[in-house]
N, C-alpha and C positions, 0 to 999 in steps of 0.2 A: 493457477490462482487467477481469479477474476477480481478486478478492481474497478470501482466506480466512484471517482471523487465528486464531491458536492461542495461548491464554494458559496458561502453565504456572507452577506453584509447586513448591517443595521440590525444586529441581534438575531440574525437568522431569518428575518422576514423577507429578504430579497436574495434570490439565487442568481449567481453570476455564471455566464458561460465559461466553461473550462478552457476555451480557446484563448482567453485572456492570460492564462498562466504561461510563464516563461521558465526555462531551466528546470523542467520537471524531472525529478530523479526518484527512483525506487531503490530502497536499500532493504536487503533481507539478511538478517543475522540468525543463524541456526546454532543451537547449542545441544550437544549430545549428553548422554548420561555420565560421561567422564569430564564434563565441564569444558570441553573443547569447543571453541567458537569458530565459525566460518562466516565471512561476510561477503556478500555479492552486491555490488552497486551497479544499477543500470541508469546511465545518464541519458538524457533526452528521451525519457519514457513517454510514449504517446498515450494521451488520454482523450476521451471523446465525451461530448454531451449526450449523444444519442445511442451509445452502446458501451458495453463493458470493455475495459482493457484486459488483455490476456497476457500472462507471463508464466511459462512453464519452467520448472526448476527441480533439481533433485535434492533430497535431504539425506542425511546419514541414517543408516538403519536404526541406530539407537537414539533417534531424535528425542529430545526432552522439551525443547522450547523453540518457538519461532518469534522473531520480532520483525514486523514489517513497518517501514516508515516511508511515507510519500512526502517529498519536499518540493516546493516551487516558489517562484517569485511572481508578484503581481504589481503592476503599476497603479498607484492610487491616483485616479484622475484629478482629484481636487488639489493635490500637492505636486504631482509629477514625480514623486519619489517612489521607490520600490519597497514593498513589504515582503518579508520572508514568511512563508506559510509552511506548516507541517502537520501531519496527522500520523499517528502510530497505533498499531494494534499488536498486542502480545498474545500468543497462543501457546498454552501449555498442552503437551501431548500426554495422554493417559498411557501409562506403561503397558497396558493391556492391548493397545492398538498397534504395537510394533509389528505384528505379523500380518497386517492387512496387505492385500494386493494393491497394485497400482490403481490409482483413481481413474476410472474410465467412464463415469456417468456424471452428468451435470449436477445432480443432487449431492454427490460426494465431493465436489470441488470446493476449494476454499474461496469464498466470495466475500469481499470486503467493500463496504460503503464507507469511504473515509471522508469525514466532514472537516473542511478547512474553513475557518472563520476569520474574516477581516475585522 
């Protein structure tokens, strides 16, 4: 999975550098066709302004749904207080895609641009 967080302020008109983010975490919840859920949380997930972050993971053969959530904290310079940020994406898997081979080309990879707004 490729992830590119974008942090904006002032109604989206100003983009902040992601290096200002603290306690960045990635959570992946997979659900199979039997409604069995598995959760994987990656603490201290590394994000970058100039490149995509990459995370490889396995999913169950009978995957039905993926929910990806990126969370972080940012210090608001005007107040000195921290604000919690999050961005989520839910992906439903078509039942006819179950037999596909392992993803091995960039155009088949899951790519997410996750917008986090202050």
